[in-house]
All heavy atoms as an XYZ file, in Angstrom:
720
protein
N      -4.529    -20.636    -13.370
C      -4.766    -19.415    -12.612
C      -4.278    -18.153    -13.379
O      -3.110    -18.181    -13.809
C      -4.118    -19.605    -11.277
C      -4.107    -18.376    -10.426
S      -3.363    -18.523     -8.766
C      -1.721    -18.852     -9.187
N      -5.072    -17.275    -13.502
C      -4.773    -16.003    -14.094
C      -4.111    -15.018    -13.061
O      -4.494    -15.109    -11.842
C      -5.941    -15.234    -14.696
C      -5.609    -13.964    -15.379
C      -6.917    -13.262    -15.890
O      -7.948    -13.883    -15.850
O      -6.781    -12.061    -16.311
N      -3.056    -14.326    -13.389
C      -2.425    -13.363    -12.483
C      -2.493    -11.983    -13.083
O      -2.377    -11.779    -14.261
C      -0.957    -13.718    -12.344
C      -0.789    -15.002    -11.503
C       0.732    -15.335    -11.294
O       1.604    -14.493    -11.678
O       1.081    -16.391    -10.818
N      -2.716    -11.013    -12.152
C      -2.829     -9.589    -12.583
C      -1.881     -8.802    -11.741
O      -1.689     -9.191    -10.491
C      -4.230     -9.077    -12.540
C      -4.496     -7.837    -13.255
C      -6.056     -7.634    -13.251
C      -6.282     -6.287    -13.939
N      -7.701     -5.953    -13.972
N      -1.323     -7.710    -12.227
C      -0.474     -6.910    -11.456
C      -1.089     -5.517    -11.224
O      -1.641     -4.885    -12.163
C       0.838     -6.725    -12.224
C       2.106     -6.258    -11.436
C       2.438     -7.286    -10.347
C       3.279     -6.076    -12.291
N      -1.071     -5.044    -10.056
C      -1.572     -3.652     -9.629
C      -0.472     -2.859     -9.008
O       0.173     -3.405     -8.080
C      -2.768     -3.899     -8.637
C      -3.213     -2.638     -7.906
C      -3.938     -1.726     -8.973
C      -4.213     -3.039     -6.837
N      -0.372     -1.710     -9.543
C       0.629     -0.761     -8.816
C      -0.135      0.493     -8.429
O      -0.936      1.055     -9.178
C       1.750     -0.422     -9.848
C       2.707     -1.545    -10.141
C       3.892     -1.050    -10.957
C       4.846     -2.217    -11.166
N       6.158     -1.762    -11.268
N       0.106      0.895     -7.221
C      -0.551      2.108     -6.739
C       0.311      2.795     -5.659
O       1.138      2.139     -5.016
C      -1.901      1.789     -6.065
O      -2.549      2.964     -5.756
C      -1.773      0.917     -4.827
N       0.256      4.049     -5.624
C       0.889      4.881     -4.577
C       0.041      4.893     -3.381
O      -1.241      4.839     -3.472
C       1.216      6.258     -5.033
C       2.228      6.292     -6.151
C       1.787      6.474     -7.451
C       3.538      6.153     -5.917
C       2.723      6.528     -8.534
C       4.516      6.161     -6.979
C       4.094      6.361     -8.246
O       4.989      6.341     -9.267
N       0.632      4.877     -2.231
C      -0.089      4.979     -0.903
C       0.367      6.124     -0.026
O       1.584      6.524     -0.100
C      -0.036      3.625     -0.122
C      -0.714      2.533     -0.909
C       1.357      3.281      0.247
N      -0.510      6.574      0.738
C      -0.129      7.623      1.800
C       0.142      6.935      3.131
O      -0.331      5.884      3.419
C      -1.307      8.576      1.920
C      -1.624      9.387      0.701
C      -2.762     10.404      1.014
C      -3.123     11.142     -0.205
N      -4.236     12.062      0.009
N       1.015      7.593      3.912
C       1.161      7.198      5.284
C       2.471      6.386      5.563
O       2.692      5.997      6.740
N       3.287      6.154      4.551
C       4.508      5.404      4.857
C       5.528      6.445      5.468
O       5.938      7.442      4.844
C       5.107      4.866      3.531
C       4.195      3.710      3.050
C       6.526      4.254      3.908
C       4.651      3.083      1.805
N       5.893      6.190      6.747
C       6.868      7.111      7.358
C       7.950      6.446      8.158
O       8.801      7.083      8.687
C       6.070      8.102      8.304
C       5.375      7.426      9.525
C       6.004      7.161     10.659
C       4.000      7.011      9.345
C       5.295      6.573     11.662
C       3.341      6.426     10.386
C       4.039      6.194     11.556
O       3.372      5.527     12.560
N       7.928      5.063      8.236
C       8.969      4.400      8.945
C       9.312      3.068      8.217
O       8.586      2.674      7.229
C       8.570      4.065     10.409
S       7.318      2.848     10.544
N      10.420      2.485      8.537
C      10.826      1.256      7.870
C       9.982      0.022      8.159
O      10.008     -0.906      7.394
C      12.326      0.948      8.191
C      13.240      1.986      7.606
C      12.547      0.729      9.681
N       9.080      0.085      9.167
C       8.177     -0.978      9.430
C       6.946     -0.882      8.636
O       6.186     -1.894      8.442
C       7.842     -1.007     10.921
C       9.018     -1.402     11.775
C       8.637     -1.459     13.265
O       7.914     -0.583     13.654
N       9.250     -2.321     13.962
N       6.610      0.259      8.104
C       5.408      0.377      7.239
C       5.255     -0.603      6.111
O       4.221     -1.200      5.985
C       5.294      1.784      6.763
S       4.912      3.036      8.100
N       6.308     -0.782      5.286
C       6.205     -1.769      4.189
C       5.843     -3.164      4.766
O       5.047     -3.865      4.092
C       7.644     -1.748      3.598
C       8.091     -0.376      3.884
C       7.564     -0.020      5.246
N       6.445     -3.561      5.902
C       6.082     -4.890      6.449
C       4.692     -4.927      6.825
O       4.030     -5.997      6.599
C       6.973     -5.059      7.722
C       8.455     -5.209      7.456
C       9.298     -5.325      8.714
O       8.706     -5.718      9.799
O      10.468     -5.062      8.631
N       4.108     -3.902      7.384
C       2.737     -3.920      7.777
C       1.823     -4.006      6.538
O       0.842     -4.754      6.497
C       2.342     -2.633      8.518
C       3.105     -2.577      9.881
C       0.848     -2.488      8.749
C       3.083     -1.271     10.591
N       2.211     -3.213      5.443
C       1.409     -3.286      4.190
C       1.461     -4.658      3.617
O       0.436     -5.252      3.204
C       1.980     -2.241      3.218
C       1.687     -0.802      3.804
C       1.281     -2.421      1.857
C       2.461      0.304      3.045
N       2.660     -5.221      3.500
C       2.785     -6.559      2.801
C       2.007     -7.594      3.627
O       1.311     -8.421      3.107
C       4.310     -6.919      2.670
C       4.919     -6.025      1.603
C       4.426     -8.365      2.293
C       6.399     -6.064      1.588
N       2.134     -7.537      4.953
C       1.464     -8.512      5.782
C      -0.087     -8.492      5.684
O      -0.700     -9.435      5.482
C       1.793     -8.230      7.293
O       1.079     -9.117      8.090
N      -0.571     -7.207      5.546
C      -2.069     -7.073      5.368
C      -2.480     -7.557      4.030
O      -3.507     -8.247      3.940
C      -2.444     -5.613      5.541
N      -1.707     -7.304      2.990
C      -2.085     -7.783      1.652
C      -2.000     -9.290      1.501
O      -2.820     -9.939      0.926
C      -1.159     -7.071      0.611
C      -1.493     -5.625      0.390
C      -0.362     -4.981     -0.444
C      -2.800     -5.396     -0.281
N      -0.895     -9.891      2.014
C      -0.757    -11.287      1.951
C      -1.824    -12.110      2.766
O      -2.028    -13.319      2.439
C       0.592    -11.695      2.327
C       1.741    -11.286      1.387
C       3.150    -11.677      1.895
C       1.518    -11.753     -0.013
N      -2.422    -11.457      3.685
C      -3.579    -12.143      4.441
C      -4.855    -12.114      3.614
O      -5.794    -12.903      3.939
C      -3.749    -11.414      5.750
C      -2.641    -11.682      6.716
C      -2.838    -11.045      8.043
O      -3.952    -10.892      8.503
N      -1.726    -10.569      8.683
N      -4.858    -11.302      2.606
C      -6.064    -11.259      1.765
C      -6.078    -12.426      0.801
O      -5.102    -12.638      0.004
C      -6.043     -9.893      1.021
C      -7.339     -9.644      0.241
C      -8.423     -9.242      1.165
C      -9.646     -8.977      0.296
N     -10.844     -8.854      1.261
N      -7.151    -13.202      0.770
C      -7.331    -14.357     -0.127
C      -7.269    -13.905     -1.571
O      -7.919    -12.928     -1.951
C      -8.610    -15.094      0.148
C      -8.709    -16.383     -0.620
C      -9.995    -17.084     -0.144
N     -10.249    -18.155     -0.974
C     -10.925    -18.247     -2.082
N     -11.573    -17.156     -2.490
N     -11.050    -19.277     -2.874
N      -6.417    -14.472     -2.366
C      -6.243    -14.117     -3.802
C      -5.045    -13.248     -4.102
O      -4.678    -13.185     -5.210
N      -4.375    -12.742     -3.060
C      -3.212    -12.016     -3.206
C      -2.054    -12.989     -3.260
O      -1.872    -13.769     -2.318
C      -2.982    -10.938     -2.168
C      -1.565    -10.334     -2.251
C      -3.968     -9.824     -2.211
N      -1.246    -12.967     -4.325
C      -0.146    -13.877     -4.527
C       1.156    -13.372     -3.926
O       1.875    -14.123     -3.313
C      -0.044    -14.229     -5.976
C      -1.285    -14.851     -6.536
C       1.197    -15.129     -6.256
C      -1.475    -14.884     -8.071
N       1.407    -12.112     -4.202
C       2.666    -11.502     -3.805
C       2.476     -9.928     -3.606
O       1.599     -9.430     -4.274
C       3.830    -11.810     -4.717
C       5.145    -11.510     -4.224
O       5.312    -11.441     -2.962
O       6.096    -11.394     -4.989
N       3.285     -9.369     -2.794
C       3.256     -7.929     -2.665
C       4.593     -7.337     -2.443
O       5.461     -8.053     -1.756
C       2.248     -7.538     -1.498
N       4.807     -6.149     -2.851
C       6.110     -5.445     -2.660
C       5.922     -3.978     -2.411
O       4.924     -3.417     -2.955
C       7.056     -5.650     -3.868
C       8.411     -5.161     -3.640
O       9.015     -5.446     -2.604
O       8.856     -4.338     -4.458
N       6.762     -3.331     -1.607
C       6.624     -1.925     -1.293
C       7.930     -1.276     -1.601
O       9.000     -1.747     -1.136
C       6.145     -1.685      0.074
C       6.127     -0.178      0.384
C       4.858     -2.335      0.390
N       7.914     -0.225     -2.401
C       9.105      0.599     -2.579
C       8.986      1.796     -1.647
O       8.251      2.737     -1.883
C       9.193      1.068     -4.072
C       9.470     -0.008     -4.981
C       9.631      0.453     -6.428
O      10.355      1.441     -6.657
O       8.956     -0.140     -7.295
N       9.709      1.695     -0.548
C       9.636      2.717      0.559
C       9.718      4.084      0.139
O       8.854      4.924      0.476
C      10.691      2.325      1.640
C      10.718      3.205      2.801
C       9.784      3.178      3.785
C      11.736      4.235      2.882
C       9.828      4.078      4.861
C      11.748      5.074      3.934
C      10.816      4.969      4.895
O      10.891      5.848      5.983
N      10.760      4.465     -0.523
C      11.006      5.898     -0.877
C      10.084      6.451     -1.965
O       9.883      7.633     -2.033
C      12.462      6.100     -1.279
C      13.361      5.941     -0.112
C      14.256      4.777     -0.004
C      13.507      6.853      0.913
C      15.089      4.711      0.994
C      14.303      6.752      1.990
C      15.135      5.667      2.009
N       9.479      5.518     -2.650
C       8.448      6.047     -3.666
C       6.970      5.932     -3.183
O       6.117      6.372     -3.821
C       8.578      5.112     -4.978
C       9.913      5.373     -5.756
C       9.860      4.533     -6.991
C      11.156      4.751     -7.782
N      11.086      3.925     -9.009
N       6.822      5.234     -2.062
C       5.455      4.979     -1.540
C       4.662      4.180     -2.497
O       3.458      4.437     -2.678
C       4.767      6.248     -1.175
O       5.396      6.851     -0.028
N       5.308      3.309     -3.294
C       4.698      2.524     -4.397
C       4.519      1.109     -3.935
O       5.384      0.492     -3.442
C       5.577      2.561     -5.604
C       5.075      1.806     -6.818
C       3.774      2.426     -7.337
C       6.112      1.840     -7.951
N       3.187      0.617     -4.076
C       2.878     -0.738     -3.703
C       2.595     -1.504     -4.960
O       1.822     -1.048     -5.862
C       1.660     -0.785     -2.736
C       1.248     -2.223     -2.440
C       1.991     -0.068     -1.491
N       3.240     -2.721     -5.087
C       2.892     -3.555     -6.237
C       2.346     -4.856     -5.713
O       2.830     -5.498     -4.785
C       4.212     -3.942     -7.000
O       4.868     -2.675     -7.463
C       3.931     -4.759     -8.184
N       1.233     -5.246     -6.285
C       0.448     -6.480     -5.793
C       0.179     -7.320     -7.019
O      -0.324     -6.937     -8.039
C      -0.882     -6.060     -5.166
C      -1.606     -7.261     -4.620
C      -0.686     -4.929     -4.076
N       0.571     -8.591     -6.855
C       0.232     -9.662     -7.825
C      -0.900    -10.439     -7.223
O      -0.886    -10.901     -6.099
C       1.427    -10.557     -8.052
C       1.231    -11.594     -9.227
C       2.270    -12.636     -9.216
C       3.653    -12.045     -9.460
N       4.680    -13.119     -9.623
N      -1.972    -10.547     -8.025
C      -3.248    -11.147     -7.467
C      -3.928    -12.010     -8.510
O      -3.676    -11.826     -9.723
C      -4.137    -10.093     -6.818
C      -4.651     -9.111     -7.799
C      -6.048     -9.254     -8.322
C      -3.957     -8.087     -8.250
C      -6.544     -8.382     -9.160
C      -4.471     -7.187     -9.112
C      -5.722     -7.272     -9.660
N      -4.830    -12.841     -8.049
C      -5.653    -13.588     -8.871
C      -7.040    -12.954     -9.033
O      -7.806    -12.953     -8.051
C      -5.897    -15.003     -8.337
C      -6.709    -15.945     -9.206
O      -7.425    -15.492    -10.154
O      -6.728    -17.182     -8.972
N      -7.375    -12.363    -10.223
C      -8.595    -11.641    -10.328
C      -9.853    -12.428    -10.233
O     -10.970    -11.891    -10.091
C      -8.464    -10.934    -11.714
C      -7.506    -11.791    -12.456
C      -6.543    -12.329    -11.413
N      -9.693    -13.752    -10.281
C     -10.861    -14.691    -10.113
C     -11.316    -14.727     -8.619
O     -12.410    -15.116     -8.269
C     -10.602    -16.026    -10.676
N     -10.370    -14.357     -7.725
C     -10.577    -14.447     -6.324
C     -10.779    -13.053     -5.680
O     -11.646    -12.857     -4.825
C      -9.501    -15.190     -5.637
C      -9.370    -16.598     -6.206
C      -9.703    -15.210     -4.081
C      -8.190    -17.386     -5.721
N      -9.931    -12.089     -6.025
C      -9.971    -10.751     -5.396
C      -9.883     -9.691     -6.552
O      -9.269     -9.914     -7.527
C      -8.824    -10.605     -4.460
C      -7.463    -10.633     -5.032
C      -8.960     -9.319     -3.560
N     -10.547     -8.502     -6.341
C     -10.501     -7.446     -7.291
C      -9.667     -6.254     -6.739
O      -9.367     -6.229     -5.532
C     -11.952     -7.113     -7.760
C     -12.721     -6.564     -6.657
O     -12.299     -5.759     -5.862
N     -14.019     -6.926     -6.696
N      -9.442     -5.325     -7.613
C      -8.703     -4.127     -7.225
C      -9.347     -3.315     -6.168
O      -8.616     -2.852     -5.252
C      -8.386     -3.215     -8.455
C      -7.522     -3.871     -9.516
C      -7.318     -2.995    -10.715
O      -7.736     -1.872    -10.699
O      -6.572     -3.512    -11.644
N     -10.653     -3.229     -6.177
C     -11.332     -2.440     -5.096
C     -11.118     -3.063     -3.709
O     -10.989     -2.399     -2.720
C     -12.841     -2.378     -5.405
C     -13.200     -1.466     -6.588
C     -12.923     -2.165     -7.949
O     -12.961     -3.341     -8.021
O     -12.717     -1.454     -8.874
N     -11.159     -4.418     -3.685
C     -10.863     -5.090     -2.438
C      -9.439     -4.882     -1.936
O      -9.174     -4.747     -0.738
C     -11.192     -6.599     -2.586
C     -12.657     -6.889     -2.777
C     -12.892     -8.383     -3.080
O     -12.261     -8.903     -4.068
O     -13.681     -8.955     -2.316
N      -8.471     -4.847     -2.825
C      -7.140     -4.519     -2.483
C      -7.034     -3.122     -1.914
O      -6.317     -2.915     -1.009
C      -6.156     -4.841     -3.687
C      -6.175     -6.357     -3.980
C      -4.790     -4.303     -3.431
C      -5.488     -6.731     -5.281
N      -7.625     -2.244     -2.657
C      -7.617     -0.855     -2.175
C      -8.174     -0.716     -0.805
O      -7.739      0.007      0.035
C      -8.356      0.117     -3.200
C      -7.743      0.344     -4.502
C      -8.467      0.557     -5.618
C      -6.352      0.236     -4.583
C      -7.803      0.717     -6.826
C      -5.692      0.444     -5.900
C      -6.428      0.664     -6.981
N      -9.336     -1.420     -0.535
C      -9.914     -1.419      0.742
C      -8.996     -1.982      1.781
O      -8.923     -1.468      2.984
C     -11.254     -2.126      0.752
N      -8.255     -3.039      1.531
C      -7.315     -3.649      2.410
C      -6.169     -2.681      2.730
O      -5.838     -2.484      3.934
C      -6.710     -4.926      1.858
O      -7.770     -5.869      1.579
C      -5.704     -5.581      2.748
N      -5.711     -1.919      1.744
C      -4.644     -0.916      2.049
C      -5.195      0.188      2.933
O      -4.580      0.605      3.926
C      -4.214     -0.362      0.719
C      -3.293     -1.269     -0.180
C      -3.179     -0.731     -1.552
C      -1.984     -1.493      0.539
N      -6.449      0.645      2.620
C      -7.053      1.678      3.456
C      -7.299      1.214      4.860
O      -6.952      2.010      5.808
C      -8.382      2.188      2.795
O      -8.130      2.615      1.472
C      -9.035      3.205      3.652
N      -7.773      0.008      5.069
C      -8.025     -0.546      6.439
C      -6.702     -0.681      7.194
O      -6.697     -0.529      8.429
C      -8.695     -1.886      6.324
C     -10.147     -1.794      5.866
C     -10.724     -3.131      5.543
O     -10.075     -4.209      5.758
O     -11.818     -3.155      4.924
N      -5.581     -0.870      6.481
C      -4.289     -1.011      7.161
C      -3.702      0.319      7.489
O      -2.656      0.408      8.113
C      -3.325     -1.865      6.242
N      -4.386      1.386      6.957
C      -3.881      2.764      7.243
C      -3.131      3.378      6.209
O      -2.384      4.400      6.409
N      -3.060      2.815      5.012
C      -2.293      3.333      3.902
C      -3.120      3.486      2.701
O      -3.070      2.653      1.740
C      -1.178      2.346      3.561
C      -0.228      2.111      4.835
C      -0.464      1.055      5.656
C       0.792      2.997      5.130
C       0.301      0.871      6.816
C       1.562      2.785      6.290
C       1.278      1.739      7.161
O       2.045      1.571      8.242
N      -3.992      4.549      2.662
C      -4.890      4.704      1.523
C      -4.224      4.936      0.234
O      -3.167      5.692      0.144
C      -5.739      5.959      1.926
C      -4.927      6.649      2.948
C      -4.053      5.569      3.641
N      -4.629      4.249     -0.904
C      -4.008      4.472     -2.133
C      -4.411      5.671     -2.834
O      -5.530      6.293     -2.530
C      -4.536      3.210     -2.945
C      -5.804      2.879     -2.307
C      -5.692      3.250     -0.828
N      -3.629      6.176     -3.785
C      -4.027      7.332     -4.676
C      -3.232      7.217     -5.941
O      -2.315      6.467     -6.051
C      -3.806      8.657     -3.935
C      -2.403      9.013     -3.569
C      -1.658      9.883     -4.282
C      -1.861      8.377     -2.394
C      -0.367     10.234     -3.943
C      -0.567      8.753     -2.071
C       0.225      9.666     -2.813
N      -3.685      7.943     -6.938
C      -3.216      7.818     -8.303
C      -1.842      8.295     -8.638
O      -1.198      7.872     -9.498
C      -4.236      8.451     -9.309
C      -5.609      7.793     -9.275
O      -5.703      6.632     -8.792
O      -6.527      8.371     -9.802
N      -1.398      9.327     -7.979
C      -0.165      9.937     -8.396
C       0.867      9.727     -7.293
O       0.614      9.374     -6.147
C      -0.363     11.413     -8.511
C      -0.756     12.121     -7.224
C      -0.794     13.635     -7.374
N      -1.169     14.227     -6.151
C      -0.376     14.462     -5.052
N       0.849     14.059     -5.080
N      -0.862     15.027     -4.000
N       2.109      9.961     -7.774
C       3.243      9.934     -6.869
C       3.087     11.127     -5.852
O       2.801     12.172     -6.282
C       4.586     10.031     -7.624
C       5.711      9.930     -6.668
C       7.061      9.726     -7.505
N       8.091      9.424     -6.575
C       9.194     10.144     -6.397
N       9.320     11.298     -7.065
N      10.091      9.840     -5.482
N       3.370     10.855     -4.584
C       3.158     11.896     -3.645
C       4.188     13.025     -3.865
O       5.329     12.780     -4.265
C       3.401     11.259     -2.286
C       4.092      9.985     -2.510
C       3.684      9.543     -3.959
N       3.771     14.201     -3.613
C       4.695     15.400     -3.717
C       5.707     15.278     -2.640
O       5.545     14.533     -1.622
C       3.976     16.687     -3.684
O       3.455     16.863     -2.384
N       6.747     16.028     -2.699
C       7.769     16.045     -1.628
C       7.093     16.477     -0.375
O       7.421     15.971      0.705
C       8.975     16.987     -2.014
C       9.840     17.225     -0.879
C       9.672     16.475     -3.269
N       6.173     17.485     -0.434
C       5.498     18.009      0.735
C       4.670     16.855      1.351
O       4.616     16.697      2.602
C       4.672     19.172      0.394
N       3.956     16.135      0.551
C       3.134     14.999      1.065
C       4.042     13.999      1.755
O       3.666     13.493      2.846
C       2.392     14.249     -0.103
C       1.310     15.045     -0.722
O       0.824     16.026      0.016
O       0.932     14.691     -1.889
N       5.159     13.594      1.157
C       6.058     12.619      1.837
C       6.607     13.096      3.033
O       6.727     12.433      4.111
C       7.125     12.220      0.750
C       6.651     11.305     -0.395
S       7.931     10.584     -1.381
C       8.658     12.098     -2.110
N       6.990     14.399      3.091
C       7.569     15.024      4.267
C       6.493     15.065      5.412
O       6.760     14.716      6.559
C       8.130     16.410      4.028
C       8.722     17.121      5.125
C       9.926     16.345      5.708
C       9.189     18.518      4.722
N       5.318     15.452      5.070
C       4.259     15.523      6.050
C       3.903     14.110      6.597
O       3.697     13.959      7.799
C       2.955     16.163      5.511
C       3.122     17.651      5.397
S       3.543     18.448      6.964
C       2.148     18.104      7.992
N       3.940     13.114      5.751
C       3.641     11.730      6.161
C       4.701     11.244      7.141
O       4.433     10.622      8.151
C       3.610     10.849      4.952
N       5.989     11.619      6.871
C       7.043     11.115      7.732
C       7.059     11.887      9.061
O       7.489     11.409     10.034
C       8.360     11.348      6.992
C       8.514     10.380      5.815
C       9.893     10.481      5.134
C      10.004      9.669      3.906
N       9.300      8.481      3.695
N       6.586     13.152      9.031
C       6.590     13.966     10.281
C       5.266     13.970     11.088
O       5.277     14.482     12.149
C       7.053     15.429      9.961
C       8.357     15.545      9.336
C       8.583     17.016      8.928
C       9.479     15.124     10.270
N       4.217     13.399     10.538
C       2.960     13.576     11.109
C       2.865     12.922     12.460
O       2.140     13.380     13.348
C       1.855     12.934     10.183
O       2.109     11.476     10.098
N       3.663     11.917     12.727
C       3.636     11.286     14.051
C       4.139     12.164     15.164
O       3.765     12.028     16.330
C       4.409      9.974     14.035
C       5.847     10.131     13.858
N       6.475     10.395     12.679
C       6.935     10.089     14.796
C       7.711     10.610     12.843
N       8.033     10.347     14.039
N       4.891     13.203     14.798
C       5.348     14.200     15.771
C       4.269     15.114     16.268
O       4.411     15.621     17.378
C       6.441     15.037     15.157
C       7.740     14.297     14.713
C       8.717     15.226     14.079
C       8.402     13.670     15.940
N       3.244     15.232     15.445
C       2.145     16.099     15.777
C       0.915     15.433     16.356
O       0.006     16.110     16.744
C       1.711     16.955     14.574
C       2.853     17.686     13.895
C       3.440     17.293     12.740
C       3.420     18.837     14.564
C       4.580     18.033     12.170
C       4.436     19.489     14.010
C       5.025     19.114     12.870
N       0.945     14.191     16.423
C      -0.185     13.367     17.017
C      -0.031     13.202     18.470
O       0.549     12.246     18.991
C      -0.288     11.966     16.286
C      -0.643     12.086     14.889
O      -1.214     13.098     14.419
O      -0.386     11.122     14.066
N      -0.418     14.121     19.202
C      -0.260     14.107     20.683
C      -1.494     14.470     21.363
O      -2.279     15.203     21.114
C       0.865     14.932     21.133
C       2.203     14.418     20.538
C       3.362     15.104     21.141
N       4.476     14.646     20.401
C       5.603     14.250     20.927
N       5.771     14.252     22.235
N       6.544     13.758     20.258
């Protein structure tokens, strides 16, 4: 079995339960071997079998879970808005 590593930043992490939600969603995806989330960096690391699942499917899983991936580290303003956005959703 071949293993590949994918690292991506995600938007929407604002509480300590968010990493658990992300990891749970990823581990339910067939072909994902392991997943980890660095809360303060909004960085997701996924170990997967490319013969079963591809990067686009992993990105789709993250988006469906409410944490869309993007290429760069979020700015301080992005992280602050993500953490405070729930206060404005009324």
